[in-house]
NULUM-521541 format. One record per atom (N, C-alpha, C): atom name; residue in three letters; x, y, z. Coordinates in Angstrom, 2 decimals, always signed. Example, Ala and Ser with C-alpha at 12.3 -4.5 7.8 and 13.67 -1.06 7.14 Angstrom:
BEGIN
('N', 'ALA', (+13.19, -5.69, +7.80)) ('CA', 'ALA', (+12.30, -4.50, +7.80)) ('C', 'ALA', (+13.20, -3.30, +7.80)) ('N', 'SER', (+12.85, -2.25, +7.08)) ('CA', 'SER', (+13.67, -1.06, +7.14)) ('C', 'SER', (+12.90, +0.03, +7.87)) 
END
This chain:
BEGIN
('N', 'UNK', (+109.44, +85.48, +108.73)) ('CA', 'UNK', (+109.00, +86.78, +108.29)) ('C', 'UNK', (+107.47, +86.86, +108.23)) ('N', 'UNK', (+106.86, +85.79, +107.79)) ('CA', 'UNK', (+105.40, +85.75, +107.68)) ('C', 'UNK', (+104.74, +85.89, +109.05)) ('N', 'UNK', (+105.39, +85.33, +110.10)) ('CA', 'UNK', (+104.82, +85.43, +111.44)) ('C', 'UNK', (+104.83, +86.88, +111.93)) ('N', 'UNK', (+105.87, +87.63, +111.58)) ('CA', 'UNK', (+105.94, +89.02, +112.00)) ('C', 'UNK', (+104.85, +89.86, +111.34)) ('N', 'UNK', (+104.60, +89.60, +110.06)) ('CA', 'UNK', (+103.57, +90.35, +109.34)) ('C', 'UNK', (+102.19, +90.03, +109.90)) ('N', 'UNK', (+101.91, +88.74, +110.13)) ('CA', 'UNK', (+100.60, +88.37, +110.64)) ('C', 'UNK', (+100.41, +88.87, +112.07)) ('N', 'UNK', (+101.48, +88.86, +112.86)) ('CA', 'UNK', (+101.38, +89.38, +114.22)) ('C', 'UNK', (+101.14, +90.89, +114.21)) ('N', 'UNK', (+101.85, +91.61, +113.35)) ('CA', 'UNK', (+101.65, +93.06, +113.24)) ('C', 'UNK', (+100.24, +93.38, +112.77)) ('N', 'UNK', (+99.76, +92.67, +111.78)) ('CA', 'UNK', (+98.41, +92.94, +111.29)) ('C', 'UNK', (+97.36, +92.62, +112.34)) ('N', 'UNK', (+97.60, +91.60, +113.16)) ('CA', 'UNK', (+96.66, +91.28, +114.24)) ('C', 'UNK', (+96.62, +92.39, +115.28)) ('N', 'UNK', (+97.79, +92.91, +115.63)) ('CA', 'UNK', (+97.82, +94.01, +116.60)) ('C', 'UNK', (+97.19, +95.28, +116.04)) ('N', 'UNK', (+97.50, +95.61, +114.80)) ('CA', 'UNK', (+96.95, +96.82, +114.20)) ('C', 'UNK', (+95.44, +96.72, +114.07)) ('N', 'UNK', (+94.95, +95.59, +113.59)) ('CA', 'UNK', (+93.50, +95.46, +113.46)) ('C', 'UNK', (+92.82, +95.43, +114.84)) ('N', 'UNK', (+93.47, +94.83, +115.81)) ('CA', 'UNK', (+92.91, +94.83, +117.17)) ('C', 'UNK', (+92.78, +96.22, +117.74)) ('N', 'UNK', (+93.83, +97.03, +117.59)) ('CA', 'UNK', (+93.78, +98.41, +118.07)) ('C', 'UNK', (+92.76, +99.23, +117.29)) ('N', 'UNK', (+92.66, +99.00, +115.99)) ('CA', 'UNK', (+91.70, +99.75, +115.18)) ('C', 'UNK', (+90.26, +99.42, +115.60)) ('N', 'UNK', (+89.98, +98.14, +115.79)) ('CA', 'UNK', (+88.63, +97.76, +116.21)) ('C', 'UNK', (+88.32, +98.28, +117.62)) ('N', 'UNK', (+89.32, +98.29, +118.49)) ('CA', 'UNK', (+89.10, +98.82, +119.84)) ('C', 'UNK', (+88.83, +100.32, +119.78)) ('N', 'UNK', (+89.55, +101.03, +118.91)) ('CA', 'UNK', (+89.33, +102.47, +118.77)) ('C', 'UNK', (+87.96, +102.75, +118.18)) ('N', 'UNK', (+87.58, +102.03, +117.12)) ('CA', 'UNK', (+86.28, +102.25, +116.51)) ('C', 'UNK', (+85.15, +101.88, +117.46)) ('N', 'UNK', (+85.37, +100.87, +118.28)) ('CA', 'UNK', (+84.33, +100.45, +119.22)) ('C', 'UNK', (+84.21, +101.35, +120.43)) ('N', 'UNK', (+85.24, +102.15, +120.69)) ('CA', 'UNK', (+85.23, +103.00, +121.88)) ('C', 'UNK', (+84.30, +104.19, +121.72)) ('N', 'UNK', (+84.05, +104.59, +120.49)) ('CA', 'UNK', (+83.22, +105.77, +120.24)) ('C', 'UNK', (+81.90, +105.35, +119.60)) ('N', 'UNK', (+80.85, +106.08, +119.93)) ('CA', 'UNK', (+79.56, +105.83, +119.30)) ('C', 'UNK', (+79.53, +106.55, +117.95)) ('N', 'UNK', (+78.48, +106.33, +117.20)) ('CA', 'UNK', (+78.33, +106.98, +115.90)) ('C', 'UNK', (+78.24, +108.50, +116.07)) ('N', 'UNK', (+77.59, +108.95, +117.11)) ('CA', 'UNK', (+77.49, +110.38, +117.37)) ('C', 'UNK', (+78.87, +110.97, +117.67)) ('N', 'UNK', (+79.70, +110.26, +118.40)) ('CA', 'UNK', (+81.06, +110.73, +118.68)) ('C', 'UNK', (+81.86, +110.83, +117.39)) ('N', 'UNK', (+81.76, +109.83, +116.51)) ('CA', 'UNK', (+82.50, +109.86, +115.25)) ('C', 'UNK', (+82.04, +111.01, +114.37)) ('N', 'UNK', (+80.74, +111.28, +114.35)) ('CA', 'UNK', (+80.24, +112.39, +113.54)) ('C', 'UNK', (+80.70, +113.73, +114.10)) ('N', 'UNK', (+80.83, +113.84, +115.40)) ('CA', 'UNK', (+81.37, +115.06, +115.99)) ('C', 'UNK', (+82.84, +115.25, +115.61)) ('N', 'UNK', (+83.60, +114.18, +115.61)) ('CA', 'UNK', (+85.02, +114.25, +115.22)) ('C', 'UNK', (+85.14, +114.63, +113.75)) ('N', 'UNK', (+84.35, +113.98, +112.90)) ('CA', 'UNK', (+84.40, +114.28, +111.46)) ('C', 'UNK', (+83.96, +115.72, +111.20)) ('N', 'UNK', (+82.95, +116.18, +111.90)) ('CA', 'UNK', (+82.49, +117.56, +111.74)) ('C', 'UNK', (+83.55, +118.56, +112.17)) ('N', 'UNK', (+84.21, +118.29, +113.27)) ('CA', 'UNK', (+85.27, +119.19, +113.74)) ('C', 'UNK', (+86.44, +119.24, +112.77)) ('N', 'UNK', (+86.82, +118.11, +112.24)) ('CA', 'UNK', (+87.92, +118.07, +111.26)) ('C', 'UNK', (+87.51, +118.80, +109.99)) ('N', 'UNK', (+86.26, +118.65, +109.57)) ('CA', 'UNK', (+85.77, +119.34, +108.38)) ('C', 'UNK', (+85.77, +120.86, +108.57)) ('N', 'UNK', (+85.34, +121.32, +109.72)) ('CA', 'UNK', (+85.33, +122.75, +109.98)) ('C', 'UNK', (+86.75, +123.30, +110.00)) ('N', 'UNK', (+87.65, +122.61, +110.67)) ('CA', 'UNK', (+89.04, +123.09, +110.75)) ('C', 'UNK', (+89.70, +123.11, +109.38)) ('N', 'UNK', (+89.47, +122.08, +108.58)) ('CA', 'UNK', (+90.08, +122.05, +107.25)) ('C', 'UNK', (+89.48, +123.14, +106.36)) ('N', 'UNK', (+88.19, +123.42, +106.48)) ('CA', 'UNK', (+87.57, +124.48, +105.70)) ('C', 'UNK', (+88.16, +125.84, +106.06)) ('N', 'UNK', (+88.38, +126.07, +107.34)) ('CA', 'UNK', (+88.96, +127.34, +107.78)) ('C', 'UNK', (+90.35, +127.52, +107.19)) ('N', 'UNK', (+91.18, +126.49, +107.26)) ('CA', 'UNK', (+92.55, +126.61, +106.76)) ('C', 'UNK', (+92.60, +126.72, +105.23)) ('N', 'UNK', (+91.71, +126.01, +104.53)) ('CA', 'UNK', (+91.68, +126.11, +103.08)) ('C', 'UNK', (+91.23, +127.51, +102.65)) ('N', 'UNK', (+90.18, +128.03, +103.28)) ('CA', 'UNK', (+89.72, +129.39, +102.96)) ('C', 'UNK', (+90.79, +130.43, +103.28)) ('N', 'UNK', (+91.49, +130.25, +104.38)) ('CA', 'UNK', (+92.57, +131.17, +104.74)) ('C', 'UNK', (+93.68, +131.15, +103.70)) ('N', 'UNK', (+94.01, +129.96, +103.22)) ('CA', 'UNK', (+95.06, +129.83, +102.20)) ('C', 'UNK', (+94.68, +130.57, +100.92)) ('N', 'UNK', (+93.47, +130.33, +100.44)) ('CA', 'UNK', (+93.04, +130.99, +99.20)) ('C', 'UNK', (+92.82, +132.48, +99.38)) ('N', 'UNK', (+92.44, +132.91, +100.57)) ('CA', 'UNK', (+92.29, +134.34, +100.83)) ('C', 'UNK', (+93.65, +135.03, +100.76)) ('N', 'UNK', (+94.70, +134.39, +101.26)) ('CA', 'UNK', (+96.04, +134.96, +101.18)) ('C', 'UNK', (+96.51, +135.06, +99.73)) ('N', 'UNK', (+96.08, +134.13, +98.89)) ('CA', 'UNK', (+96.47, +134.15, +97.48)) ('C', 'UNK', (+95.73, +135.26, +96.74)) ('N', 'UNK', (+94.45, +135.41, +96.96)) ('CA', 'UNK', (+93.63, +136.35, +96.18)) ('C', 'UNK', (+93.69, +137.78, +96.71)) ('N', 'UNK', (+94.01, +137.98, +97.96)) ('CA', 'UNK', (+94.00, +139.33, +98.53)) ('C', 'UNK', (+94.99, +140.27, +97.86)) ('N', 'UNK', (+96.23, +139.88, +97.56)) ('CA', 'UNK', (+97.13, +140.82, +96.87)) ('C', 'UNK', (+96.64, +141.25, +95.50)) ('N', 'UNK', (+95.94, +140.39, +94.79)) ('CA', 'UNK', (+95.42, +140.77, +93.48)) ('C', 'UNK', (+94.32, +141.83, +93.60)) ('N', 'UNK', (+93.54, +141.82, +94.67)) ('CA', 'UNK', (+92.52, +142.84, +94.87)) ('C', 'UNK', (+93.12, +144.16, +95.32)) ('N', 'UNK', (+94.21, +144.11, +96.04)) ('CA', 'UNK', (+94.85, +145.33, +96.52)) ('C', 'UNK', (+95.50, +146.07, +95.36)) ('N', 'UNK', (+96.07, +145.36, +94.39)) ('CA', 'UNK', (+96.77, +145.97, +93.27)) ('C', 'UNK', (+95.82, +146.53, +92.21)) ('N', 'UNK', (+94.53, +146.31, +92.33)) ('CA', 'UNK', (+93.60, +146.84, +91.34)) ('C', 'UNK', (+93.54, +148.32, +91.53)) 
END
């Protein structure tokens, strides 16, 4: 059982390091920025749907 866990962790860490090494810092910042913009849009949309009916009923 221990061999399976160590083999899995070796593969996972190998793929993770290969993925992190494939992109430069500028690429990672572009990805993080895009995810941040998309999450902000969806969060604002969610709260706008919640607050809009209360403004209409005034």
